[in-house]
All heavy atoms as a GROMACS GRO file, in nm:
protein
  614
    1MET      N    1   9.047   8.148   9.481
    1MET     CA    2   9.133   8.035   9.421
    1MET      C    3   9.251   8.002   9.515
    1MET      O    4   9.281   7.878   9.537
    1MET     CB    5   9.181   8.098   9.286
    1MET     CG    6   9.291   7.995   9.221
    1MET     SD    7   9.331   8.042   9.042
    1MET     CE    8   9.404   8.196   9.076
    2ILE      N    9   9.321   8.099   9.567
    2ILE     CA   10   9.433   8.071   9.667
    2ILE      C   11   9.384   7.998   9.790
    2ILE      O   12   9.453   7.905   9.828
    2ILE     CB   13   9.508   8.201   9.691
    2ILE    CG1   14   9.578   8.260   9.556
    2ILE    CG2   15   9.603   8.177   9.800
    2ILE    CD1   16   9.644   8.384   9.575
    3GLU      N   17   9.270   8.041   9.843
    3GLU     CA   18   9.230   7.986   9.960
    3GLU      C   19   9.195   7.834   9.940
    3GLU      O   20   9.228   7.749  10.023
    3GLU     CB   21   9.103   8.063  10.006
    3GLU     CG   22   9.125   8.188  10.074
    3GLU     CD   23   9.008   8.268  10.129
    3GLU    OE1   24   8.896   8.254  10.044
    3GLU    OE2   25   9.022   8.324  10.214
    4GLU      N   26   9.132   7.799   9.818
    4GLU     CA   27   9.114   7.656   9.795
    4GLU      C   28   9.224   7.584   9.757
    4GLU      O   29   9.256   7.469   9.806
    4GLU     CB   30   9.018   7.661   9.677
    4GLU     CG   31   8.872   7.710   9.713
    4GLU     CD   32   8.780   7.698   9.583
    4GLU    OE1   33   8.810   7.621   9.491
    4GLU    OE2   34   8.688   7.771   9.579
    5GLN      N   35   9.317   7.644   9.678
    5GLN     CA   36   9.430   7.577   9.630
    5GLN      C   37   9.542   7.538   9.743
    5GLN      O   38   9.606   7.443   9.748
    5GLN     CB   39   9.496   7.652   9.522
    5GLN     CG   40   9.622   7.570   9.451
    5GLN     CD   41   9.659   7.643   9.312
    5GLN    OE1   42   9.609   7.734   9.290
    5GLN    NE2   43   9.753   7.583   9.257
    6PHE      N   44   9.548   7.642   9.838
    6PHE     CA   45   9.650   7.622   9.943
    6PHE      C   46   9.595   7.617  10.072
    6PHE      O   47   9.668   7.613  10.175
    6PHE     CB   48   9.742   7.745   9.945
    6PHE     CG   49   9.825   7.760   9.813
    6PHE    CD1   50   9.788   7.851   9.721
    6PHE    CD2   51   9.934   7.683   9.790
    6PHE    CE1   52   9.848   7.861   9.594
    6PHE    CE2   53  10.003   7.691   9.669
    6PHE     CZ   54   9.956   7.776   9.568
    7LEU      N   55   9.458   7.587  10.090
    7LEU     CA   56   9.394   7.559  10.202
    7LEU      C   57   9.413   7.663  10.325
    7LEU      O   58   9.450   7.629  10.431
    7LEU     CB   59   9.432   7.414  10.257
    7LEU     CG   60   9.395   7.311  10.157
    7LEU    CD1   61   9.446   7.177  10.216
    7LEU    CD2   62   9.240   7.298  10.115
    8VAL      N   63   9.403   7.785  10.296
    8VAL     CA   64   9.430   7.902  10.385
    8VAL      C   65   9.305   7.984  10.377
    8VAL      O   66   9.221   7.971  10.294
    8VAL     CB   67   9.549   7.984  10.355
    8VAL    CG1   68   9.674   7.894  10.372
    8VAL    CG2   69   9.536   8.046  10.205
    9GLU      N   70   9.276   8.066  10.472
    9GLU     CA   71   9.176   8.165  10.479
    9GLU      C   72   9.230   8.296  10.497
    9GLU      O   73   9.301   8.314  10.611
    9GLU     CB   74   9.070   8.119  10.573
    9GLU     CG   75   8.947   8.204  10.586
    9GLU     CD   76   8.846   8.155  10.675
    9GLU    OE1   77   8.826   8.028  10.675
    9GLU    OE2   78   8.775   8.231  10.741
   10PHE      N   79   9.196   8.400  10.428
   10PHE     CA   80   9.248   8.539  10.444
   10PHE      C   81   9.160   8.602  10.562
   10PHE      O   82   9.038   8.580  10.551
   10PHE     CB   83   9.228   8.624  10.320
   10PHE     CG   84   9.334   8.572  10.218
   10PHE    CD1   85   9.312   8.487  10.124
   10PHE    CD2   86   9.462   8.633  10.227
   10PHE    CE1   87   9.413   8.452  10.028
   10PHE    CE2   88   9.564   8.599  10.146
   10PHE     CZ   89   9.530   8.504  10.034
   11ASP      N   90   9.227   8.653  10.659
   11ASP     CA   91   9.159   8.718  10.761
   11ASP      C   92   9.239   8.832  10.817
   11ASP      O   93   9.302   8.898  10.735
   11ASP     CB   94   9.127   8.615  10.882
   11ASP     CG   95   9.265   8.542  10.921
   11ASP    OD1   96   9.374   8.596  10.890
   11ASP    OD2   97   9.262   8.439  10.974
   12ASP      N   98   9.223   8.869  10.948
   12ASP     CA   99   9.299   8.986  10.998
   12ASP      C  100   9.438   8.955  11.000
   12ASP      O  101   9.523   9.050  10.991
   12ASP     CB  102   9.245   9.022  11.139
   12ASP     CG  103   9.116   9.070  11.141
   12ASP    OD1  104   9.066   9.126  11.043
   12ASP    OD2  105   9.050   9.076  11.240
   13GLU      N  106   9.491   8.827  11.018
   13GLU     CA  107   9.642   8.796  11.021
   13GLU      C  108   9.688   8.788  10.881
   13GLU      O  109   9.806   8.830  10.858
   13GLU     CB  110   9.659   8.674  11.101
   13GLU     CG  111   9.787   8.653  11.132
   13GLU     CD  112   9.794   8.530  11.234
   13GLU    OE1  113   9.728   8.536  11.344
   13GLU    OE2  114   9.885   8.442  11.213
   14LEU      N  115   9.621   8.718  10.792
   14LEU     CA  116   9.669   8.687  10.656
   14LEU      C  117   9.570   8.770  10.571
   14LEU      O  118   9.471   8.743  10.541
   14LEU     CB  119   9.650   8.538  10.619
   14LEU     CG  120   9.700   8.501  10.476
   14LEU    CD1  121   9.849   8.528  10.468
   14LEU    CD2  122   9.676   8.362  10.453
   15THR      N  123   9.628   8.880  10.521
   15THR     CA  124   9.548   8.976  10.454
   15THR      C  125   9.596   8.975  10.306
   15THR      O  126   9.683   8.907  10.272
   15THR     CB  127   9.566   9.123  10.499
   15THR    OG1  128   9.697   9.170  10.469
   15THR    CG2  129   9.549   9.138  10.650
   16ASP      N  130   9.526   9.055  10.221
   16ASP     CA  131   9.556   9.057  10.069
   16ASP      C  132   9.691   9.121  10.052
   16ASP      O  133   9.743   9.112   9.946
   16ASP     CB  134   9.446   9.131   9.999
   16ASP     CG  135   9.423   9.281  10.050
   16ASP    OD1  136   9.473   9.307  10.157
   16ASP    OD2  137   9.358   9.349   9.963
   17ARG      N  138   9.754   9.188  10.152
   17ARG     CA  139   9.883   9.245  10.132
   17ARG      C  140   9.996   9.158  10.198
   17ARG      O  141  10.112   9.175  10.188
   17ARG     CB  142   9.888   9.376  10.202
   17ARG     CG  143   9.797   9.471  10.125
   17ARG     CD  144   9.824   9.606  10.191
   17ARG     NE  145   9.747   9.710  10.116
   17ARG     CZ  146   9.741   9.839  10.136
   17ARG    NH1  147   9.827   9.887  10.220
   17ARG    NH2  148   9.680   9.913  10.038
   18SER      N  149   9.967   9.054  10.252
   18SER     CA  150  10.063   8.963  10.323
   18SER      C  151  10.142   8.898  10.217
   18SER      O  152  10.090   8.856  10.101
   18SER     CB  153   9.993   8.849  10.392
   18SER     OG  154   9.911   8.908  10.502
   19ASP      N  155  10.270   8.874  10.238
   19ASP     CA  156  10.359   8.809  10.155
   19ASP      C  157  10.338   8.664  10.170
   19ASP      O  158  10.366   8.605  10.282
   19ASP     CB  159  10.510   8.843  10.190
   19ASP     CG  160  10.618   8.775  10.112
   19ASP    OD1  161  10.597   8.664  10.061
   19ASP    OD2  162  10.715   8.859  10.067
   20LEU      N  163  10.283   8.588  10.070
   20LEU     CA  164  10.252   8.460  10.087
   20LEU      C  165  10.366   8.366  10.105
   20LEU      O  166  10.347   8.256  10.157
   20LEU     CB  167  10.159   8.426   9.957
   20LEU     CG  168  10.030   8.499   9.936
   20LEU    CD1  169   9.974   8.469   9.797
   20LEU    CD2  170   9.941   8.471  10.053
   21PHE      N  171  10.483   8.401  10.065
   21PHE     CA  172  10.602   8.322  10.085
   21PHE      C  173  10.642   8.338  10.230
   21PHE      O  174  10.664   8.231  10.287
   21PHE     CB  175  10.718   8.363   9.997
   21PHE     CG  176  10.708   8.332   9.847
   21PHE    CD1  177  10.657   8.432   9.764
   21PHE    CD2  178  10.743   8.202   9.800
   21PHE    CE1  179  10.643   8.386   9.619
   21PHE    CE2  180  10.730   8.177   9.672
   21PHE     CZ  181  10.672   8.258   9.586
   22LYS      N  182  10.651   8.455  10.284
   22LYS     CA  183  10.681   8.473  10.421
   22LYS      C  184  10.597   8.402  10.519
   22LYS      O  185  10.621   8.359  10.621
   22LYS     CB  186  10.717   8.611  10.457
   22LYS     CG  187  10.835   8.673  10.392
   22LYS     CD  188  10.850   8.819  10.413
   22LYS     CE  189  10.980   8.874  10.349
   22LYS     NZ  190  10.998   9.010  10.377
   23ALA      N  191  10.455   8.419  10.478
   23ALA     CA  192  10.350   8.353  10.562
   23ALA      C  193  10.360   8.213  10.560
   23ALA      O  194  10.276   8.145  10.630
   23ALA     CB  195  10.222   8.412  10.520
   24GLY      N  196  10.448   8.142  10.459
   24GLY     CA  197  10.437   8.000  10.460
   24GLY      C  198  10.320   7.938  10.383
   24GLY      O  199  10.306   7.822  10.392
   25VAL      N  200  10.244   8.024  10.308
   25VAL     CA  201  10.129   7.971  10.228
   25VAL      C  202  10.181   7.900  10.108
   25VAL      O  203  10.133   7.808  10.074
   25VAL     CB  204  10.036   8.099  10.183
   25VAL    CG1  205   9.925   8.042  10.104
   25VAL    CG2  206   9.984   8.165  10.320
   26ILE      N  207  10.278   7.966  10.037
   26ILE     CA  208  10.324   7.906   9.914
   26ILE      C  209  10.490   7.885   9.916
   26ILE      O  210  10.543   7.966   9.990
   26ILE     CB  211  10.282   7.968   9.783
   26ILE    CG1  212  10.330   8.119   9.783
   26ILE    CG2  213  10.138   7.964   9.769
   26ILE    CD1  214  10.292   8.182   9.650
   27ASP      N  215  10.537   7.790   9.848
   27ASP     CA  216  10.682   7.782   9.824
   27ASP      C  217  10.700   7.794   9.659
   27ASP      O  218  10.612   7.823   9.593
   27ASP     CB  219  10.732   7.656   9.881
   27ASP     CG  220  10.660   7.535   9.830
   27ASP    OD1  221  10.603   7.534   9.718
   27ASP    OD2  222  10.681   7.425   9.898
   28SER      N  223  10.833   7.769   9.622
   28SER     CA  224  10.853   7.779   9.484
   28SER      C  225  10.756   7.682   9.402
   28SER      O  226  10.716   7.721   9.293
   28SER     CB  227  10.997   7.770   9.455
   28SER     OG  228  11.045   7.632   9.494
   29PHE      N  229  10.749   7.568   9.440
   29PHE     CA  230  10.662   7.474   9.378
   29PHE      C  231  10.508   7.522   9.372
   29PHE      O  232  10.444   7.513   9.266
   29PHE     CB  233  10.673   7.333   9.440
   29PHE     CG  234  10.592   7.219   9.371
   29PHE    CD1  235  10.638   7.174   9.245
   29PHE    CD2  236  10.478   7.179   9.423
   29PHE    CE1  237  10.555   7.079   9.186
   29PHE    CE2  238  10.395   7.087   9.359
   29PHE     CZ  239  10.443   7.036   9.240
   30GLY      N  240  10.473   7.564   9.480
   30GLY     CA  241  10.332   7.621   9.493
   30GLY      C  242  10.309   7.736   9.395
   30GLY      O  243  10.203   7.772   9.338
   31TYR      N  244  10.415   7.828   9.378
   31TYR     CA  245  10.422   7.939   9.309
   31TYR      C  246  10.411   7.906   9.169
   31TYR      O  247  10.324   7.948   9.086
   31TYR     CB  248  10.541   8.025   9.323
   31TYR     CG  249  10.550   8.161   9.252
   31TYR    CD1  250  10.461   8.260   9.296
   31TYR    CD2  251  10.634   8.190   9.148
   31TYR    CE1  252  10.460   8.390   9.233
   31TYR    CE2  253  10.628   8.301   9.081
   31TYR     CZ  254  10.541   8.408   9.124
   31TYR     OH  255  10.543   8.525   9.070
   32VAL      N  256  10.479   7.799   9.118
   32VAL     CA  257  10.461   7.744   8.976
   32VAL      C  258  10.311   7.692   8.965
   32VAL      O  259  10.254   7.715   8.846
   32VAL     CB  260  10.561   7.640   8.947
   32VAL    CG1  261  10.534   7.572   8.806
   32VAL    CG2  262  10.705   7.700   8.954
   33GLN      N  263  10.256   7.623   9.051
   33GLN     CA  264  10.123   7.579   9.040
   33GLN      C  265  10.017   7.693   9.039
   33GLN      O  266   9.928   7.694   8.970
   33GLN     CB  267  10.087   7.493   9.157
   33GLN     CG  268  10.152   7.358   9.170
   33GLN     CD  269  10.122   7.273   9.293
   33GLN    OE1  270  10.116   7.332   9.400
   33GLN    NE2  271  10.082   7.149   9.267
   34LEU      N  272  10.055   7.794   9.119
   34LEU     CA  273   9.962   7.913   9.125
   34LEU      C  274   9.968   7.980   8.982
   34LEU      O  275   9.856   8.017   8.926
   34LEU     CB  276  10.014   8.018   9.232
   34LEU     CG  277   9.940   8.144   9.228
   34LEU    CD1  278   9.792   8.134   9.269
   34LEU    CD2  279  10.001   8.238   9.318
   35LEU      N  280  10.082   8.007   8.921
   35LEU     CA  281  10.086   8.067   8.789
   35LEU      C  282  10.009   7.974   8.693
   35LEU      O  283   9.930   8.041   8.610
   35LEU     CB  284  10.236   8.085   8.748
   35LEU     CG  285  10.305   8.180   8.835
   35LEU    CD1  286  10.455   8.188   8.783
   35LEU    CD2  287  10.235   8.316   8.836
   36GLY      N  288  10.019   7.847   8.697
   36GLY     CA  289   9.946   7.765   8.601
   36GLY      C  290   9.800   7.771   8.628
   36GLY      O  291   9.728   7.780   8.522
   37SER      N  292   9.760   7.797   8.759
   37SER     CA  293   9.613   7.804   8.788
   37SER      C  294   9.564   7.942   8.732
   37SER      O  295   9.457   7.943   8.686
   37SER     CB  296   9.588   7.795   8.931
   37SER     OG  297   9.623   7.669   8.979
   38ILE      N  298   9.653   8.034   8.745
   38ILE     CA  299   9.604   8.165   8.681
   38ILE      C  300   9.580   8.162   8.540
   38ILE      O  301   9.492   8.226   8.481
   38ILE     CB  302   9.715   8.277   8.724
   38ILE    CG1  303   9.698   8.304   8.877
   38ILE    CG2  304   9.686   8.414   8.657
   38ILE    CD1  305   9.806   8.409   8.936
   39GLU      N  306   9.679   8.111   8.467
   39GLU     CA  307   9.670   8.096   8.330
   39GLU      C  308   9.547   8.015   8.276
   39GLU      O  309   9.466   8.059   8.202
   39GLU     CB  310   9.789   8.018   8.270
   39GLU     CG  311   9.912   8.096   8.259
   39GLU     CD  312  10.028   8.004   8.186
   39GLU    OE1  313  10.054   7.888   8.239
   39GLU    OE2  314  10.086   8.063   8.101
   40GLU      N  315   9.516   7.922   8.353
   40GLU     CA  316   9.389   7.837   8.326
   40GLU      C  317   9.267   7.921   8.359
   40GLU      O  318   9.169   7.920   8.283
   40GLU     CB  319   9.403   7.706   8.406
   40GLU     CG  320   9.290   7.610   8.355
   40GLU     CD  321   9.301   7.478   8.426
   40GLU    OE1  322   9.413   7.429   8.428
   40GLU    OE2  323   9.202   7.412   8.469
   41GLU      N  324   9.255   7.970   8.480
   41GLU     CA  325   9.138   8.025   8.527
   41GLU      C  326   9.099   8.158   8.450
   41GLU      O  327   8.980   8.179   8.434
   41GLU     CB  328   9.160   8.066   8.678
   41GLU     CG  329   9.040   8.135   8.745
   41GLU     CD  330   8.933   8.046   8.788
   41GLU    OE1  331   8.956   7.914   8.804
   41GLU    OE2  332   8.816   8.094   8.806
   42PHE      N  333   9.198   8.229   8.404
   42PHE     CA  334   9.175   8.364   8.354
   42PHE      C  335   9.207   8.358   8.203
   42PHE      O  336   9.198   8.461   8.130
   42PHE     CB  337   9.250   8.465   8.414
   42PHE     CG  338   9.200   8.482   8.565
   42PHE    CD1  339   9.273   8.440   8.664
   42PHE    CD2  340   9.084   8.548   8.608
   42PHE    CE1  341   9.245   8.439   8.812
   42PHE    CE2  342   9.041   8.554   8.727
   42PHE     CZ  343   9.115   8.506   8.821
   43SER      N  344   9.247   8.240   8.148
   43SER     CA  345   9.276   8.226   8.006
   43SER      C  346   9.380   8.317   7.963
   43SER      O  347   9.372   8.404   7.865
   43SER     CB  348   9.154   8.250   7.917
   43SER     OG  349   9.055   8.151   7.938
   44ILE      N  350   9.492   8.328   8.050
   44ILE     CA  351   9.599   8.414   8.033
   44ILE      C  352   9.721   8.341   7.984
   44ILE      O  353   9.751   8.237   8.047
   44ILE     CB  354   9.635   8.505   8.160
   44ILE    CG1  355   9.520   8.582   8.204
   44ILE    CG2  356   9.764   8.575   8.148
   44ILE    CD1  357   9.535   8.654   8.336
   45GLN      N  358   9.789   8.381   7.882
   45GLN     CA  359   9.918   8.327   7.847
   45GLN      C  360  10.026   8.403   7.903
   45GLN      O  361  10.059   8.518   7.870
   45GLN     CB  362   9.924   8.320   7.688
   45GLN     CG  363  10.048   8.253   7.634
   45GLN     CD  364  10.045   8.093   7.661
   45GLN    OE1  365   9.939   8.038   7.650
   45GLN    NE2  366  10.160   8.049   7.706
   46LEU      N  367  10.096   8.342   8.006
   46LEU     CA  368  10.208   8.389   8.061
   46LEU      C  369  10.344   8.385   7.977
   46LEU      O  370  10.360   8.280   7.926
   46LEU     CB  371  10.247   8.345   8.196
   46LEU     CG  372  10.114   8.371   8.308
   46LEU    CD1  373  10.142   8.308   8.432
   46LEU    CD2  374  10.087   8.529   8.315
   47LYS      N  375  10.425   8.498   7.962
   47LYS     CA  376  10.537   8.483   7.899
   47LYS      C  377  10.663   8.484   7.986
   47LYS      O  378  10.646   8.523   8.111
   47LYS     CB  379  10.547   8.601   7.797
   47LYS     CG  380  10.434   8.622   7.708
   47LYS     CD  381  10.443   8.764   7.628
   47LYS     CE  382  10.322   8.767   7.548
   47LYS     NZ  383  10.313   8.910   7.499
   48ASP      N  384  10.778   8.452   7.936
   48ASP     CA  385  10.893   8.451   8.018
   48ASP      C  386  10.918   8.580   8.105
   48ASP      O  387  10.951   8.580   8.210
   48ASP     CB  388  11.020   8.410   7.939
   48ASP     CG  389  11.012   8.268   7.902
   48ASP    OD1  390  10.935   8.191   7.951
   48ASP    OD2  391  11.087   8.231   7.807
   49GLU      N  392  10.883   8.688   8.030
   49GLU     CA  393  10.909   8.828   8.089
   49GLU      C  394  10.817   8.846   8.199
   49GLU      O  395  10.854   8.916   8.298
   49GLU     CB  396  10.896   8.929   7.990
   49GLU     CG  397  10.760   8.944   7.922
   49GLU     CD  398  10.760   9.040   7.796
   49GLU    OE1  399  10.838   9.014   7.723
   49GLU    OE2  400  10.659   9.108   7.790
   50ASP      N  401  10.692   8.780   8.197
   50ASP     CA  402  10.587   8.788   8.307
   50ASP      C  403  10.661   8.743   8.435
   50ASP      O  404  10.646   8.779   8.543
   50ASP     CB  405  10.473   8.726   8.270
   50ASP     CG  406  10.386   8.791   8.163
   50ASP    OD1  407  10.400   8.920   8.164
   50ASP    OD2  408  10.324   8.721   8.091
   51PHE      N  409  10.742   8.615   8.418
   51PHE     CA  410  10.796   8.559   8.538
   51PHE      C  411  10.909   8.638   8.589
   51PHE      O  412  10.946   8.637   8.705
   51PHE     CB  413  10.853   8.424   8.502
   51PHE     CG  414  10.745   8.314   8.462
   51PHE    CD1  415  10.705   8.295   8.321
   51PHE    CD2  416  10.659   8.265   8.557
   51PHE    CE1  417  10.600   8.201   8.285
   51PHE    CE2  418  10.554   8.173   8.516
   51PHE     CZ  419  10.528   8.147   8.388
   52LEU      N  420  10.988   8.707   8.506
   52LEU     CA  421  11.102   8.778   8.542
   52LEU      C  422  11.073   8.916   8.596
   52LEU      O  423  11.134   8.966   8.682
   52LEU     CB  424  11.204   8.803   8.421
   52LEU     CG  425  11.255   8.670   8.366
   52LEU    CD1  426  11.330   8.706   8.239
   52LEU    CD2  427  11.334   8.596   8.462
   53LYS      N  428  10.968   8.988   8.546
   53LYS     CA  429  10.934   9.117   8.588
   53LYS      C  430  10.831   9.124   8.701
   53LYS      O  431  10.823   9.217   8.778
   53LYS     CB  432  10.878   9.196   8.472
   53LYS     CG  433  10.970   9.227   8.368
   53LYS     CD  434  10.907   9.310   8.254
   53LYS     CE  435  10.993   9.346   8.138
   53LYS     NZ  436  10.918   9.412   8.032
   54ASN      N  437  10.764   9.022   8.718
   54ASN     CA  438  10.646   9.019   8.813
   54ASN      C  439  10.665   8.897   8.916
   54ASN      O  440  10.644   8.797   8.890
   54ASN     CB  441  10.515   8.998   8.758
   54ASN     CG  442  10.489   9.110   8.656
   54ASN    OD1  443  10.470   9.234   8.690
   54ASN    ND2  444  10.505   9.070   8.527
   55ILE      N  445  10.711   8.939   9.036
   55ILE     CA  446  10.713   8.830   9.146
   55ILE      C  447  10.592   8.863   9.223
   55ILE      O  448  10.580   8.962   9.304
   55ILE     CB  449  10.840   8.860   9.235
   55ILE    CG1  450  10.969   8.852   9.150
   55ILE    CG2  451  10.843   8.748   9.341
   55ILE    CD1  452  10.995   8.728   9.073
   56LEU      N  453  10.504   8.781   9.222
   56LEU     CA  454  10.359   8.799   9.280
   56LEU      C  455  10.370   8.734   9.425
   56LEU      O  456  10.364   8.611   9.435
   56LEU     CB  457  10.256   8.728   9.193
   56LEU     CG  458  10.263   8.769   9.049
   56LEU    CD1  459  10.165   8.687   8.960
   56LEU    CD2  460  10.227   8.920   9.025
   57THR      N  461  10.391   8.818   9.516
   57THR     CA  462  10.413   8.768   9.658
   57THR      C  463  10.278   8.784   9.741
   57THR      O  464  10.275   8.718   9.850
   57THR     CB  465  10.518   8.830   9.721
   57THR    OG1  466  10.496   8.978   9.726
   57THR    CG2  467  10.655   8.804   9.652
   58SER      N  468  10.185   8.871   9.685
   58SER     CA  469  10.066   8.890   9.773
   58SER      C  470   9.942   8.866   9.682
   58SER      O  471   9.960   8.881   9.570
   58SER     CB  472  10.071   9.027   9.836
   58SER     OG  473  10.061   9.124   9.719
   59LEU      N  474   9.828   8.855   9.749
   59LEU     CA  475   9.697   8.845   9.681
   59LEU      C  476   9.676   8.979   9.602
   59LEU      O  477   9.632   8.977   9.508
   59LEU     CB  478   9.587   8.818   9.790
   59LEU     CG  479   9.446   8.810   9.728
   59LEU    CD1  480   9.452   8.691   9.625
   59LEU    CD2  481   9.359   8.791   9.824
   60GLU      N  482   9.716   9.082   9.665
   60GLU     CA  483   9.688   9.223   9.617
   60GLU      C  484   9.772   9.233   9.474
   60GLU      O  485   9.724   9.274   9.375
   60GLU     CB  486   9.743   9.332   9.706
   60GLU     CG  487   9.715   9.471   9.655
   60GLU     CD  488   9.755   9.562   9.760
   60GLU    OE1  489   9.890   9.574   9.800
   60GLU    OE2  490   9.678   9.637   9.812
   61SER      N  491   9.902   9.182   9.475
   61SER     CA  492   9.986   9.184   9.362
   61SER      C  493   9.932   9.088   9.258
   61SER      O  494   9.933   9.129   9.141
   61SER     CB  495  10.126   9.161   9.391
   61SER     OG  496  10.146   9.040   9.439
   62ILE      N  497   9.878   8.982   9.306
   62ILE     CA  498   9.826   8.887   9.196
   62ILE      C  499   9.701   8.940   9.126
   62ILE      O  500   9.677   8.937   9.013
   62ILE     CB  501   9.788   8.752   9.277
   62ILE    CG1  502   9.924   8.695   9.311
   62ILE    CG2  503   9.703   8.656   9.181
   62ILE    CD1  504   9.900   8.567   9.424
   63ASP      N  505   9.610   9.010   9.200
   63ASP     CA  506   9.496   9.071   9.155
   63ASP      C  507   9.529   9.175   9.063
   63ASP      O  508   9.472   9.182   8.946
   63ASP     CB  509   9.411   9.124   9.269
   63ASP     CG  510   9.328   9.023   9.344
   63ASP    OD1  511   9.315   8.911   9.307
   63ASP    OD2  512   9.280   9.062   9.456
   64ALA      N  513   9.640   9.258   9.096
   64ALA     CA  514   9.665   9.370   8.999
   64ALA      C  515   9.730   9.314   8.863
   64ALA      O  516   9.693   9.363   8.763
   64ALA     CB  517   9.776   9.456   9.072
   65PHE      N  518   9.804   9.201   8.886
   65PHE     CA  519   9.874   9.137   8.762
   65PHE      C  520   9.769   9.087   8.685
   65PHE      O  521   9.764   9.111   8.558
   65PHE     CB  522   9.969   9.035   8.807
   65PHE     CG  523  10.028   8.954   8.703
   65PHE    CD1  524  10.129   9.011   8.618
   65PHE    CD2  525   9.984   8.832   8.679
   65PHE    CE1  526  10.176   8.942   8.505
   65PHE    CE2  527  10.030   8.758   8.567
   65PHE     CZ  528  10.139   8.817   8.483
   66VAL      N  529   9.664   9.007   8.741
   66VAL     CA  530   9.560   8.958   8.652
   66VAL      C  531   9.483   9.052   8.576
   66VAL      O  532   9.451   9.042   8.463
   66VAL     CB  533   9.476   8.862   8.729
   66VAL    CG1  534   9.346   8.814   8.662
   66VAL    CG2  535   9.564   8.739   8.776
   67ALA      N  536   9.449   9.168   8.661
   67ALA     CA  537   9.363   9.286   8.598
   67ALA      C  538   9.428   9.335   8.486
   67ALA      O  539   9.379   9.357   8.372
   67ALA     CB  540   9.345   9.373   8.693
   68LYS      N  541   9.565   9.351   8.501
   68LYS     CA  542   9.642   9.420   8.391
   68LYS      C  543   9.655   9.325   8.267
   68LYS      O  544   9.648   9.368   8.163
   68LYS     CB  545   9.799   9.432   8.450
   68LYS     CG  546   9.890   9.492   8.333
   68LYS     CD  547  10.034   9.507   8.402
   68LYS     CE  548  10.125   9.532   8.284
   68LYS     NZ  549  10.274   9.519   8.316
   69LYS      N  550   9.680   9.188   8.295
   69LYS     CA  551   9.685   9.103   8.184
   69LYS      C  552   9.539   9.087   8.108
   69LYS      O  553   9.545   9.086   7.989
   69LYS     CB  554   9.716   8.964   8.231
   69LYS     CG  555   9.872   8.958   8.286
   69LYS     CD  556   9.970   8.991   8.180
   69LYS     CE  557  10.001   8.888   8.087
   69LYS     NZ  558  10.100   8.913   7.986
   70ILE      N  559   9.440   9.092   8.183
   70ILE     CA  560   9.309   9.096   8.111
   70ILE      C  561   9.270   9.213   8.036
   70ILE      O  562   9.229   9.210   7.924
   70ILE     CB  563   9.202   9.073   8.217
   70ILE    CG1  564   9.199   8.923   8.276
   70ILE    CG2  565   9.055   9.109   8.164
   70ILE    CD1  566   9.114   8.904   8.385
   71ALA      N  567   9.317   9.340   8.099
   71ALA     CA  568   9.302   9.465   8.024
   71ALA      C  569   9.390   9.466   7.903
   71ALA      O  570   9.351   9.508   7.787
   71ALA     CB  571   9.360   9.575   8.126
   72GLU      N  572   9.502   9.406   7.898
   72GLU     CA  573   9.600   9.397   7.784
   72GLU      C  574   9.537   9.311   7.671
   72GLU      O  575   9.558   9.338   7.558
   72GLU     CB  576   9.733   9.334   7.812
   72GLU     CG  577   9.827   9.434   7.891
   72GLU     CD  578   9.959   9.372   7.940
   72GLU    OE1  579   9.976   9.245   7.918
   72GLU    OE2  580  10.034   9.438   8.006
   73ARG      N  581   9.457   9.218   7.715
   73ARG     CA  582   9.388   9.125   7.632
   73ARG      C  583   9.270   9.194   7.556
   73ARG      O  584   9.233   9.151   7.448
   73ARG     CB  585   9.345   9.001   7.704
   73ARG     CG  586   9.311   8.883   7.631
   73ARG     CD  587   9.280   8.766   7.713
   73ARG     NE  588   9.167   8.802   7.802
   73ARG     CZ  589   9.129   8.719   7.919
   73ARG    NH1  590   9.208   8.622   7.940
   73ARG    NH2  591   9.037   8.765   7.980
   74GLY      N  592   9.224   9.295   7.616
   74GLY     CA  593   9.123   9.377   7.559
   74GLY      C  594   8.978   9.355   7.590
   74GLY      O  595   8.878   9.413   7.545
   75ASP      N  596   8.954   9.249   7.680
   75ASP     CA  597   8.817   9.220   7.721
   75ASP      C  598   8.796   9.256   7.870
   75ASP      O  599   8.892   9.287   7.938
   75ASP     CB  600   8.783   9.074   7.704
   75ASP     CG  601   8.864   8.984   7.783
   75ASP    OD1  602   8.984   8.992   7.769
   75ASP    OD2  603   8.815   8.910   7.860
   76ARG      N  604   8.672   9.264   7.919
   76ARG     CA  605   8.654   9.308   8.053
   76ARG      C  606   8.560   9.206   8.133
   76ARG      O  607   8.493   9.140   8.080
   76ARG     CB  608   8.594   9.434   8.069
   76ARG     CG  609   8.678   9.536   8.013
   76ARG     CD  610   8.621   9.678   8.000
   76ARG     NE  611   8.727   9.760   7.939
   76ARG     CZ  612   8.752   9.884   7.976
   76ARG    NH1  613   8.705   9.928   8.083
   76ARG    NH2  614   8.843   9.950   7.907
   0.00000   0.00000   0.00000
């Protein structure tokens, strides 16, 4: 999803642990778009506290966050 949305490709230089802000992949506007895409793609309802407690800067952190939200929802 990130590769398509932001026209990047993860490889040896841009890994799942790379800080997407520092790498110039996303900015604050892109971050808001990303969160909207996550809500839509995974049918997750994000709350204000999700925005405050979770700064998703890497693909790894995004994957963990989505997995946690899906687990909280109760389906697999």
